[in-house]
PDB file of N, CA, C and O in Angstrom:
ATOM      1  N   UNK A   1     105.860  12.660 188.106  1.00  0.00           N
ATOM      2  CA  UNK A   1     105.263  11.905 187.732  1.00  0.00           C
ATOM      3  C   UNK A   1     104.129  13.021 186.810  1.00  0.00           C
ATOM      4  O   UNK A   1     103.404  13.684 187.551  1.00  0.00           O
ATOM      5  N   UNK A   2     103.960  13.233 185.429  1.00  0.00           N
ATOM      6  CA  UNK A   2     103.016  14.157 185.227  1.00  0.00           C
ATOM      7  C   UNK A   2     101.947  12.912 184.270  1.00  0.00           C
ATOM      8  O   UNK A   2     102.410  12.195 183.382  1.00  0.00           O
ATOM      9  N   UNK A   3     100.727  12.903 184.641  1.00  0.00           N
ATOM     10  CA  UNK A   3      99.842  12.057 183.719  1.00  0.00           C
ATOM     11  C   UNK A   3      98.591  12.949 183.394  1.00  0.00           C
ATOM     12  O   UNK A   3      98.149  13.694 184.269  1.00  0.00           O
ATOM     13  N   UNK A   4      98.011  12.885 182.142  1.00  0.00           N
ATOM     14  CA  UNK A   4      97.157  12.785 181.358  1.00  0.00           C
ATOM     15  C   UNK A   4      95.948  12.350 181.396  1.00  0.00           C
ATOM     16  O   UNK A   4      95.920  11.195 180.971  1.00  0.00           O
ATOM     17  N   UNK A   5      94.683  12.823 181.781  1.00  0.00           N
ATOM     18  CA  UNK A   5      93.630  11.873 181.925  1.00  0.00           C
ATOM     19  C   UNK A   5      92.452  12.285 180.735  1.00  0.00           C
ATOM     20  O   UNK A   5      91.832  13.345 180.828  1.00  0.00           O
ATOM     21  N   UNK A   6      92.257  11.470 179.783  1.00  0.00           N
ATOM     22  CA  UNK A   6      91.498  11.719 178.764  1.00  0.00           C
ATOM     23  C   UNK A   6      90.068  11.304 179.221  1.00  0.00           C
ATOM     24  O   UNK A   6      90.089  10.582 180.219  1.00  0.00           O
ATOM     25  N   UNK A   7      88.707  11.616 178.679  1.00  0.00           N
ATOM     26  CA  UNK A   7      87.670  10.822 178.345  1.00  0.00           C
ATOM     27  C   UNK A   7      86.573  11.577 177.394  1.00  0.00           C
ATOM     28  O   UNK A   7      86.187  12.743 177.323  1.00  0.00           O
ATOM     29  N   UNK A   8      86.274  10.455 176.747  1.00  0.00           N
ATOM     30  CA  UNK A   8      85.290  10.968 175.903  1.00  0.00           C
ATOM     31  C   UNK A   8      83.860  12.088 176.310  1.00  0.00           C
ATOM     32  O   UNK A   8      83.639  12.342 177.494  1.00  0.00           O
ATOM     33  N   UNK A   9      83.031  12.645 175.270  1.00  0.00           N
ATOM     34  CA  UNK A   9      81.711  12.976 176.069  1.00  0.00           C
ATOM     35  C   UNK A   9      80.864  12.029 176.044  1.00  0.00           C
ATOM     36  O   UNK A   9      81.190  11.098 175.307  1.00  0.00           O
ATOM     37  N   UNK A  10      79.895  11.923 176.581  1.00  0.00           N
ATOM     38  CA  UNK A  10      78.761  10.747 176.859  1.00  0.00           C
ATOM     39  C   UNK A  10      78.277  10.105 175.870  1.00  0.00           C
ATOM     40  O   UNK A  10      77.473  10.647 175.112  1.00  0.00           O
ATOM     41  N   UNK A  11      78.756   8.615 175.678  1.00  0.00           N
ATOM     42  CA  UNK A  11      78.127   7.788 174.256  1.00  0.00           C
ATOM     43  C   UNK A  11      76.795   7.387 174.649  1.00  0.00           C
ATOM     44  O   UNK A  11      75.838   7.759 173.971  1.00  0.00           O
ATOM     45  N   UNK A  12      76.614   6.569 175.815  1.00  0.00           N
ATOM     46  CA  UNK A  12      75.200   6.374 175.993  1.00  0.00           C
ATOM     47  C   UNK A  12      74.779   5.661 176.847  1.00  0.00           C
ATOM     48  O   UNK A  12      75.312   4.553 176.907  1.00  0.00           O
ATOM     49  N   UNK A  13      73.722   5.961 177.805  1.00  0.00           N
ATOM     50  CA  UNK A  13      73.545   5.210 178.967  1.00  0.00           C
ATOM     51  C   UNK A  13      74.035   3.760 179.144  1.00  0.00           C
ATOM     52  O   UNK A  13      74.188   3.008 178.181  1.00  0.00           O
ATOM     53  N   UNK A  14      74.217   3.487 180.119  1.00  0.00           N
ATOM     54  CA  UNK A  14      74.804   2.255 180.666  1.00  0.00           C
ATOM     55  C   UNK A  14      73.214   1.019 180.807  1.00  0.00           C
ATOM     56  O   UNK A  14      73.040  -0.187 180.635  1.00  0.00           O
ATOM     57  N   UNK A  15      72.659   1.777 181.065  1.00  0.00           N
ATOM     58  CA  UNK A  15      71.343   0.443 180.759  1.00  0.00           C
ATOM     59  C   UNK A  15      70.984   0.185 178.885  1.00  0.00           C
ATOM     60  O   UNK A  15      70.386  -0.775 178.399  1.00  0.00           O
ATOM     61  N   UNK A  16      71.562   1.352 178.162  1.00  0.00           N
ATOM     62  CA  UNK A  16      71.386   0.321 176.695  1.00  0.00           C
ATOM     63  C   UNK A  16      72.549  -0.685 176.618  1.00  0.00           C
ATOM     64  O   UNK A  16      73.752  -0.584 176.857  1.00  0.00           O
ATOM     65  N   UNK A  17      71.746  -1.706 176.192  1.00  0.00           N
ATOM     66  CA  UNK A  17      72.445  -3.078 176.325  1.00  0.00           C
ATOM     67  C   UNK A  17      73.591  -2.858 174.972  1.00  0.00           C
ATOM     68  O   UNK A  17      74.820  -2.785 174.958  1.00  0.00           O
ATOM     69  N   UNK A  18      72.536  -2.794 173.867  1.00  0.00           N
ATOM     70  CA  UNK A  18      73.160  -2.313 172.440  1.00  0.00           C
ATOM     71  C   UNK A  18      74.296  -1.652 172.874  1.00  0.00           C
ATOM     72  O   UNK A  18      75.310  -2.148 172.381  1.00  0.00           O
ATOM     73  N   UNK A  19      74.478  -0.838 173.518  1.00  0.00           N
ATOM     74  CA  UNK A  19      75.895   0.508 173.215  1.00  0.00           C
ATOM     75  C   UNK A  19      76.424  -0.224 174.007  1.00  0.00           C
ATOM     76  O   UNK A  19      77.588  -0.555 173.783  1.00  0.00           O
ATOM     77  N   UNK A  20      75.731  -0.724 175.210  1.00  0.00           N
ATOM     78  CA  UNK A  20      76.960  -1.545 176.616  1.00  0.00           C
ATOM     79  C   UNK A  20      78.151  -2.822 175.640  1.00  0.00           C
ATOM     80  O   UNK A  20      79.378  -2.906 175.695  1.00  0.00           O
ATOM     81  N   UNK A  21      77.330  -3.497 174.974  1.00  0.00           N
ATOM     82  CA  UNK A  21      77.893  -4.268 174.072  1.00  0.00           C
ATOM     83  C   UNK A  21      79.295  -3.874 173.236  1.00  0.00           C
ATOM     84  O   UNK A  21      80.424  -4.277 173.515  1.00  0.00           O
ATOM     85  N   UNK A  22      78.853  -2.823 171.948  1.00  0.00           N
ATOM     86  CA  UNK A  22      79.611  -2.101 171.557  1.00  0.00           C
ATOM     87  C   UNK A  22      80.818  -1.289 172.376  1.00  0.00           C
ATOM     88  O   UNK A  22      81.833  -0.732 171.956  1.00  0.00           O
ATOM     89  N   UNK A  23      80.365  -1.430 173.513  1.00  0.00           N
ATOM     90  CA  UNK A  23      81.260  -0.205 174.014  1.00  0.00           C
ATOM     91  C   UNK A  23      82.614  -1.188 174.920  1.00  0.00           C
ATOM     92  O   UNK A  23      83.728  -0.899 175.355  1.00  0.00           O
ATOM     93  N   UNK A  24      81.788  -2.412 174.882  1.00  0.00           N
ATOM     94  CA  UNK A  24      82.783  -3.322 175.797  1.00  0.00           C
ATOM     95  C   UNK A  24      83.674  -3.779 174.367  1.00  0.00           C
ATOM     96  O   UNK A  24      84.891  -3.598 174.381  1.00  0.00           O
ATOM     97  N   UNK A  25      83.088  -4.311 173.278  1.00  0.00           N
ATOM     98  CA  UNK A  25      83.946  -4.719 171.901  1.00  0.00           C
ATOM     99  C   UNK A  25      85.051  -3.550 171.995  1.00  0.00           C
ATOM    100  O   UNK A  25      86.257  -3.792 171.961  1.00  0.00           O
ATOM    101  N   UNK A  26      84.632  -2.551 172.089  1.00  0.00           N
ATOM    102  CA  UNK A  26      85.693  -1.279 171.534  1.00  0.00           C
ATOM    103  C   UNK A  26      86.969  -1.622 172.317  1.00  0.00           C
ATOM    104  O   UNK A  26      88.093  -2.039 172.039  1.00  0.00           O
ATOM    105  N   UNK A  27      86.222  -1.221 173.542  1.00  0.00           N
ATOM    106  CA  UNK A  27      87.034  -1.012 174.816  1.00  0.00           C
ATOM    107  C   UNK A  27      88.535  -2.121 175.155  1.00  0.00           C
ATOM    108  O   UNK A  27      89.621  -2.011 175.723  1.00  0.00           O
ATOM    109  N   UNK A  28      87.708  -3.252 174.352  1.00  0.00           N
ATOM    110  CA  UNK A  28      89.082  -4.153 174.662  1.00  0.00           C
ATOM    111  C   UNK A  28      90.120  -4.602 173.566  1.00  0.00           C
ATOM    112  O   UNK A  28      91.179  -5.214 173.706  1.00  0.00           O
ATOM    113  N   UNK A  29      89.418  -4.049 172.273  1.00  0.00           N
ATOM    114  CA  UNK A  29      89.992  -4.248 171.154  1.00  0.00           C
ATOM    115  C   UNK A  29      91.330  -2.978 171.592  1.00  0.00           C
ATOM    116  O   UNK A  29      92.502  -3.354 171.592  1.00  0.00           O
ATOM    117  N   UNK A  30      91.050  -1.813 171.871  1.00  0.00           N
ATOM    118  CA  UNK A  30      91.647  -0.455 172.025  1.00  0.00           C
ATOM    119  C   UNK A  30      92.585  -0.759 173.324  1.00  0.00           C
ATOM    120  O   UNK A  30      93.623  -0.099 173.382  1.00  0.00           O
ATOM    121  N   UNK A  31      92.381  -1.494 174.151  1.00  0.00           N
ATOM    122  CA  UNK A  31      92.986  -1.776 175.445  1.00  0.00           C
ATOM    123  C   UNK A  31      92.442  -0.388 176.391  1.00  0.00           C
ATOM    124  O   UNK A  31      93.237   0.061 177.217  1.00  0.00           O
ATOM    125  N   UNK A  32      91.708  -0.037 176.310  1.00  0.00           N
ATOM    126  CA  UNK A  32      90.901   1.200 176.961  1.00  0.00           C
ATOM    127  C   UNK A  32      90.303   0.807 178.405  1.00  0.00           C
ATOM    128  O   UNK A  32      89.394  -0.023 178.406  1.00  0.00           O
ATOM    129  N   UNK A  33      90.676   1.259 179.455  1.00  0.00           N
ATOM    130  CA  UNK A  33      90.334   0.678 180.780  1.00  0.00           C
ATOM    131  C   UNK A  33      88.915   1.212 180.421  1.00  0.00           C
ATOM    132  O   UNK A  33      88.487   2.156 179.756  1.00  0.00           O
ATOM    133  N   UNK A  34      88.463   0.367 181.028  1.00  0.00           N
ATOM    134  CA  UNK A  34      86.520   0.210 180.898  1.00  0.00           C
ATOM    135  C   UNK A  34      86.191   0.461 182.093  1.00  0.00           C
ATOM    136  O   UNK A  34      84.991   0.186 182.125  1.00  0.00           O
ATOM    137  N   UNK A  35      86.582   0.901 183.359  1.00  0.00           N
ATOM    138  CA  UNK A  35      85.993   1.603 184.543  1.00  0.00           C
ATOM    139  C   UNK A  35      86.762   2.603 184.757  1.00  0.00           C
ATOM    140  O   UNK A  35      87.916   2.404 185.135  1.00  0.00           O
ATOM    141  N   UNK A  36      86.400   3.546 184.609  1.00  0.00           N
ATOM    142  CA  UNK A  36      87.399   4.827 185.219  1.00  0.00           C
ATOM    143  C   UNK A  36      87.622   5.150 186.200  1.00  0.00           C
ATOM    144  O   UNK A  36      87.204   6.008 186.976  1.00  0.00           O
ATOM    145  N   UNK A  37      88.577   4.173 186.185  1.00  0.00           N
ATOM    146  CA  UNK A  37      89.737   3.937 187.123  1.00  0.00           C
ATOM    147  C   UNK A  37      90.899   5.461 187.988  1.00  0.00           C
ATOM    148  O   UNK A  37      91.909   5.471 188.690  1.00  0.00           O
ATOM    149  N   UNK A  38      90.205   6.260 187.535  1.00  0.00           N
ATOM    150  CA  UNK A  38      90.949   7.417 187.814  1.00  0.00           C
ATOM    151  C   UNK A  38      91.249   7.340 189.362  1.00  0.00           C
ATOM    152  O   UNK A  38      90.648   6.573 190.114  1.00  0.00           O
ATOM    153  N   UNK A  39      92.105   8.093 189.706  1.00  0.00           N
ATOM    154  CA  UNK A  39      92.241   8.480 191.556  1.00  0.00           C
ATOM    155  C   UNK A  39      91.346   9.655 191.714  1.00  0.00           C
ATOM    156  O   UNK A  39      90.713   9.464 192.753  1.00  0.00           O
ATOM    157  N   UNK A  40      90.996  10.780 191.171  1.00  0.00           N
ATOM    158  CA  UNK A  40      90.683  11.978 191.242  1.00  0.00           C
ATOM    159  C   UNK A  40      89.259  11.533 191.205  1.00  0.00           C
ATOM    160  O   UNK A  40      88.937  10.667 190.392  1.00  0.00           O
ATOM    161  N   UNK A  41      88.193  12.162 192.190  1.00  0.00           N
ATOM    162  CA  UNK A  41      87.025  11.668 192.390  1.00  0.00           C
ATOM    163  C   UNK A  41      86.151  12.342 191.451  1.00  0.00           C
ATOM    164  O   UNK A  41      85.051  11.825 191.251  1.00  0.00           O
ATOM    165  N   UNK A  42      86.434  13.333 190.885  1.00  0.00           N
ATOM    166  CA  UNK A  42      86.117  14.318 189.472  1.00  0.00           C
ATOM    167  C   UNK A  42      85.415  13.366 188.636  1.00  0.00           C
ATOM    168  O   UNK A  42      84.423  13.843 188.085  1.00  0.00           O
ATOM    169  N   UNK A  43      85.747  11.722 188.309  1.00  0.00           N
ATOM    170  CA  UNK A  43      86.313  11.349 187.365  1.00  0.00           C
ATOM    171  C   UNK A  43      85.044  10.443 187.536  1.00  0.00           C
ATOM    172  O   UNK A  43      85.138   9.533 186.712  1.00  0.00           O
ATOM    173  N   UNK A  44      84.128  10.349 188.123  1.00  0.00           N
ATOM    174  CA  UNK A  44      83.156   9.097 188.739  1.00  0.00           C
ATOM    175  C   UNK A  44      81.893  10.481 187.931  1.00  0.00           C
ATOM    176  O   UNK A  44      81.542  11.656 188.038  1.00  0.00           O
ATOM    177  N   UNK A  45      81.559   8.685 186.809  1.00  0.00           N
ATOM    178  CA  UNK A  45      80.704   9.828 185.724  1.00  0.00           C
ATOM    179  C   UNK A  45      79.471   9.808 185.698  1.00  0.00           C
ATOM    180  O   UNK A  45      78.588  10.624 185.433  1.00  0.00           O
ATOM    181  N   UNK A  46      79.551   8.064 186.218  1.00  0.00           N
ATOM    182  CA  UNK A  46      77.680   8.094 186.675  1.00  0.00           C
ATOM    183  C   UNK A  46      77.075   7.177 185.804  1.00  0.00           C
ATOM    184  O   UNK A  46      77.831   6.303 185.379  1.00  0.00           O
ATOM    185  N   UNK A  47      75.673   7.140 185.352  1.00  0.00           N
ATOM    186  CA  UNK A  47      75.185   6.942 184.108  1.00  0.00           C
ATOM    187  C   UNK A  47      75.536   6.657 183.049  1.00  0.00           C
ATOM    188  O   UNK A  47      75.016   5.659 182.550  1.00  0.00           O
ATOM    189  N   UNK A  48      76.260   7.189 182.496  1.00  0.00           N
ATOM    190  CA  UNK A  48      76.990   7.232 181.571  1.00  0.00           C
ATOM    191  C   UNK A  48      78.048   6.398 181.050  1.00  0.00           C
ATOM    192  O   UNK A  48      78.987   6.132 181.801  1.00  0.00           O
ATOM    193  N   UNK A  49      78.022   5.759 179.381  1.00  0.00           N
ATOM    194  CA  UNK A  49      79.525   5.143 179.349  1.00  0.00           C
ATOM    195  C   UNK A  49      80.664   5.939 178.586  1.00  0.00           C
ATOM    196  O   UNK A  49      80.307   6.267 177.455  1.00  0.00           O
ATOM    197  N   UNK A  50      81.457   6.180 178.798  1.00  0.00           N
ATOM    198  CA  UNK A  50      82.551   6.859 178.404  1.00  0.00           C
ATOM    199  C   UNK A  50      84.123   6.422 177.811  1.00  0.00           C
ATOM    200  O   UNK A  50      85.028   6.032 178.548  1.00  0.00           O
ATOM    201  N   UNK A  51      84.186   6.509 176.958  1.00  0.00           N
ATOM    202  CA  UNK A  51      86.062   6.252 176.685  1.00  0.00           C
ATOM    203  C   UNK A  51      86.777   6.602 177.775  1.00  0.00           C
ATOM    204  O   UNK A  51      86.299   7.647 178.216  1.00  0.00           O
ATOM    205  N   UNK A  52      87.895   6.153 178.565  1.00  0.00           N
ATOM    206  CA  UNK A  52      88.861   6.801 179.383  1.00  0.00           C
ATOM    207  C   UNK A  52      90.437   6.117 178.455  1.00  0.00           C
ATOM    208  O   UNK A  52      90.566   5.148 177.707  1.00  0.00           O
ATOM    209  N   UNK A  53      91.299   7.022 178.891  1.00  0.00           N
ATOM    210  CA  UNK A  53      92.605   6.721 178.660  1.00  0.00           C
ATOM    211  C   UNK A  53      93.278   7.845 179.486  1.00  0.00           C
ATOM    212  O   UNK A  53      92.844   8.906 179.934  1.00  0.00           O
ATOM    213  N   UNK A  54      94.343   7.314 179.524  1.00  0.00           N
ATOM    214  CA  UNK A  54      95.628   7.996 180.155  1.00  0.00           C
ATOM    215  C   UNK A  54      96.774   7.681 180.328  1.00  0.00           C
ATOM    216  O   UNK A  54      97.146   6.563 180.684  1.00  0.00           O
ATOM    217  N   UNK A  55      97.776   9.041 179.999  1.00  0.00           N
ATOM    218  CA  UNK A  55      98.913   8.821 179.451  1.00  0.00           C
ATOM    219  C   UNK A  55     100.188   9.920 180.082  1.00  0.00           C
ATOM    220  O   UNK A  55      99.893  10.948 180.690  1.00  0.00           O
ATOM    221  N   UNK A  56     101.481   9.535 179.840  1.00  0.00           N
ATOM    222  CA  UNK A  56     102.211  10.597 179.863  1.00  0.00           C
ATOM    223  C   UNK A  56     102.841  11.735 179.280  1.00  0.00           C
ATOM    224  O   UNK A  56     102.366  11.696 178.145  1.00  0.00           O
ATOM    225  N   UNK A  57     103.389  12.449 179.303  1.00  0.00           N
ATOM    226  CA  UNK A  57     103.910  13.626 177.728  1.00  0.00           C
ATOM    227  C   UNK A  57     104.402  12.593 176.867  1.00  0.00           C
ATOM    228  O   UNK A  57     104.157  12.742 175.670  1.00  0.00           O
ATOM    229  N   UNK A  58     105.124  11.452 177.263  1.00  0.00           N
ATOM    230  CA  UNK A  58     105.951  10.702 176.651  1.00  0.00           C
ATOM    231  C   UNK A  58     105.316  10.345 175.569  1.00  0.00           C
ATOM    232  O   UNK A  58     105.671  10.709 174.448  1.00  0.00           O
ATOM    233  N   UNK A  59     104.248   9.547 175.814  1.00  0.00           N
ATOM    234  CA  UNK A  59     103.307   8.778 175.051  1.00  0.00           C
ATOM    235  C   UNK A  59     101.600   9.404 174.869  1.00  0.00           C
ATOM    236  O   UNK A  59     100.580   8.743 174.673  1.00  0.00           O
ATOM    237  N   UNK A  60     101.732  10.685 174.994  1.00  0.00           N
ATOM    238  CA  UNK A  60     100.560  11.553 174.897  1.00  0.00           C
ATOM    239  C   UNK A  60      99.777  10.664 173.388  1.00  0.00           C
ATOM    240  O   UNK A  60      98.817   9.902 173.282  1.00  0.00           O
ATOM    241  N   UNK A  61     100.856  11.295 172.318  1.00  0.00           N
ATOM    242  CA  UNK A  61     100.537  11.093 170.785  1.00  0.00           C
ATOM    243  C   UNK A  61      99.706   9.462 170.576  1.00  0.00           C
ATOM    244  O   UNK A  61      98.620   9.346 170.008  1.00  0.00           O
ATOM    245  N   UNK A  62     100.343   8.526 171.056  1.00  0.00           N
ATOM    246  CA  UNK A  62     100.225   7.747 170.617  1.00  0.00           C
ATOM    247  C   UNK A  62      98.344   7.561 171.242  1.00  0.00           C
ATOM    248  O   UNK A  62      97.367   7.471 170.498  1.00  0.00           O
ATOM    249  N   UNK A  63      98.331   7.552 172.596  1.00  0.00           N
ATOM    250  CA  UNK A  63      97.023   7.633 173.633  1.00  0.00           C
ATOM    251  C   UNK A  63      95.863   8.241 172.795  1.00  0.00           C
ATOM    252  O   UNK A  63      94.990   7.718 172.101  1.00  0.00           O
ATOM    253  N   UNK A  64      96.064   9.111 173.005  1.00  0.00           N
ATOM    254  CA  UNK A  64      95.640  10.262 172.135  1.00  0.00           C
ATOM    255  C   UNK A  64      94.767   9.809 170.759  1.00  0.00           C
ATOM    256  O   UNK A  64      93.614  10.172 170.525  1.00  0.00           O
ATOM    257  N   UNK A  65      95.464   9.068 170.040  1.00  0.00           N
ATOM    258  CA  UNK A  65      95.082   8.693 168.804  1.00  0.00           C
ATOM    259  C   UNK A  65      94.312   7.254 168.772  1.00  0.00           C
ATOM    260  O   UNK A  65      93.714   6.686 167.858  1.00  0.00           O
ATOM    261  N   UNK A  66      94.545   6.911 170.041  1.00  0.00           N
ATOM    262  CA  UNK A  66      94.200   5.950 170.181  1.00  0.00           C
ATOM    263  C   UNK A  66      92.211   5.739 170.814  1.00  0.00           C
ATOM    264  O   UNK A  66      91.319   4.951 170.498  1.00  0.00           O
ATOM    265  N   UNK A  67      92.298   6.950 171.827  1.00  0.00           N
ATOM    266  CA  UNK A  67      91.105   7.610 172.320  1.00  0.00           C
ATOM    267  C   UNK A  67      90.012   8.284 171.010  1.00  0.00           C
ATOM    268  O   UNK A  67      88.782   8.245 171.054  1.00  0.00           O
ATOM    269  N   UNK A  68      90.724   8.796 170.057  1.00  0.00           N
ATOM    270  CA  UNK A  68      89.983   9.436 168.751  1.00  0.00           C
ATOM    271  C   UNK A  68      89.572   7.899 167.991  1.00  0.00           C
ATOM    272  O   UNK A  68      88.449   7.676 167.537  1.00  0.00           O
ATOM    273  N   UNK A  69      90.443   7.144 167.965  1.00  0.00           N
ATOM    274  CA  UNK A  69      89.890   6.213 166.652  1.00  0.00           C
ATOM    275  C   UNK A  69      89.460   5.329 167.290  1.00  0.00           C
ATOM    276  O   UNK A  69      89.423   4.235 166.727  1.00  0.00           O
ATOM    277  N   UNK A  70      88.918   5.432 168.835  1.00  0.00           N
ATOM    278  CA  UNK A  70      87.985   4.526 169.854  1.00  0.00           C
ATOM    279  C   UNK A  70      86.282   5.527 169.459  1.00  0.00           C
ATOM    280  O   UNK A  70      85.109   5.161 169.387  1.00  0.00           O
ATOM    281  N   UNK A  71      86.760   6.453 169.341  1.00  0.00           N
ATOM    282  CA  UNK A  71      85.062   7.202 168.999  1.00  0.00           C
ATOM    283  C   UNK A  71      84.870   7.348 168.068  1.00  0.00           C
ATOM    284  O   UNK A  71      83.703   7.660 167.830  1.00  0.00           O
ATOM    285  N   UNK A  72      86.040   7.215 166.617  1.00  0.00           N
ATOM    286  CA  UNK A  72      85.567   7.228 164.894  1.00  0.00           C
ATOM    287  C   UNK A  72      84.663   5.817 165.101  1.00  0.00           C
ATOM    288  O   UNK A  72      83.482   5.638 164.805  1.00  0.00           O
ATOM    289  N   UNK A  73      85.576   4.922 165.680  1.00  0.00           N
ATOM    290  CA  UNK A  73      84.869   3.438 165.474  1.00  0.00           C
ATOM    291  C   UNK A  73      83.353   3.046 166.724  1.00  0.00           C
ATOM    292  O   UNK A  73      82.656   2.044 166.881  1.00  0.00           O
ATOM    293  N   UNK A  74      83.374   3.883 167.132  1.00  0.00           N
ATOM    294  CA  UNK A  74      81.644   3.565 168.208  1.00  0.00           C
ATOM    295  C   UNK A  74      81.008   4.769 167.277  1.00  0.00           C
ATOM    296  O   UNK A  74      79.797   4.871 167.471  1.00  0.00           O
ATOM    297  N   UNK A  75      81.484   5.626 166.396  1.00  0.00           N
ATOM    298  CA  UNK A  75      80.304   6.715 165.256  1.00  0.00           C
ATOM    299  C   UNK A  75      80.059   5.484 164.231  1.00  0.00           C
ATOM    300  O   UNK A  75      78.863   5.298 164.005  1.00  0.00           O
ATOM    301  N   UNK A  76      80.855   4.698 163.635  1.00  0.00           N
ATOM    302  CA  UNK A  76      81.086   3.752 163.050  1.00  0.00           C
ATOM    303  C   UNK A  76      79.935   2.657 163.129  1.00  0.00           C
ATOM    304  O   UNK A  76      78.987   2.418 162.381  1.00  0.00           O
ATOM    305  N   UNK A  77      80.296   2.185 164.104  1.00  0.00           N
ATOM    306  CA  UNK A  77      79.383   0.978 164.708  1.00  0.00           C
ATOM    307  C   UNK A  77      77.596   1.510 165.006  1.00  0.00           C
ATOM    308  O   UNK A  77      76.613   0.943 164.528  1.00  0.00           O
ATOM    309  N   UNK A  78      77.582   2.593 165.815  1.00  0.00           N
ATOM    310  CA  UNK A  78      76.306   3.032 166.326  1.00  0.00           C
ATOM    311  C   UNK A  78      75.728   3.313 164.994  1.00  0.00           C
ATOM    312  O   UNK A  78      74.554   2.963 165.116  1.00  0.00           O
ATOM    313  N   UNK A  79      75.935   3.839 163.548  1.00  0.00           N
ATOM    314  CA  UNK A  79      75.346   4.565 162.415  1.00  0.00           C
ATOM    315  C   UNK A  79      74.514   3.484 162.082  1.00  0.00           C
ATOM    316  O   UNK A  79      73.288   3.445 161.979  1.00  0.00           O
ATOM    317  N   UNK A  80      76.019   1.942 161.811  1.00  0.00           N
ATOM    318  CA  UNK A  80      75.589   0.505 161.164  1.00  0.00           C
ATOM    319  C   UNK A  80      74.385  -0.116 162.013  1.00  0.00           C
ATOM    320  O   UNK A  80      73.403  -0.461 161.356  1.00  0.00           O
ATOM    321  N   UNK A  81      74.338  -0.338 163.694  1.00  0.00           N
ATOM    322  CA  UNK A  81      73.387  -0.548 164.327  1.00  0.00           C
ATOM    323  C   UNK A  81      72.037   0.097 163.999  1.00  0.00           C
ATOM    324  O   UNK A  81      70.956  -0.488 164.048  1.00  0.00           O
ATOM    325  N   UNK A  82      72.224   1.295 163.679  1.00  0.00           N
ATOM    326  CA  UNK A  82      70.827   2.054 163.583  1.00  0.00           C
ATOM    327  C   UNK A  82      69.851   1.665 162.212  1.00  0.00           C
ATOM    328  O   UNK A  82      68.639   1.547 162.033  1.00  0.00           O
ATOM    329  N   UNK A  83      71.259   1.515 161.226  1.00  0.00           N
ATOM    330  CA  UNK A  83      70.485   1.166 160.075  1.00  0.00           C
ATOM    331  C   UNK A  83      69.875   0.057 160.060  1.00  0.00           C
ATOM    332  O   UNK A  83      68.756  -0.073 159.564  1.00  0.00           O
ATOM    333  N   UNK A  84      70.651  -1.046 160.698  1.00  0.00           N
ATOM    334  CA  UNK A  84      69.870  -2.652 160.841  1.00  0.00           C
ATOM    335  C   UNK A  84      68.557  -2.448 161.830  1.00  0.00           C
ATOM    336  O   UNK A  84      67.423  -2.883 161.626  1.00  0.00           O
ATOM    337  N   UNK A  85      68.908  -1.861 162.678  1.00  0.00           N
ATOM    338  CA  UNK A  85      67.137  -1.599 163.034  1.00  0.00           C
ATOM    339  C   UNK A  85      66.338  -0.780 162.248  1.00  0.00           C
ATOM    340  O   UNK A  85      65.147  -0.630 162.523  1.00  0.00           O
TER     341      UNK A  85
END
């Protein structure tokens, strides 16, 4: 079976509480894995938050759109959060 592993660019530091909260909400809403549970050791990404997603060639389009939508939602939430502060 072919699997396609995708992850976003760095979103923010894991120590940023507001960013961590936004990341958790978006991940739960979009059903994204919150902890990079990939089998490859190269995906241990350290001190930053990322959105993770994996798919097969059959459902690639849906999963790709899901991670892109999560990134778009992240950008919107961060901009709104910065306006409040």
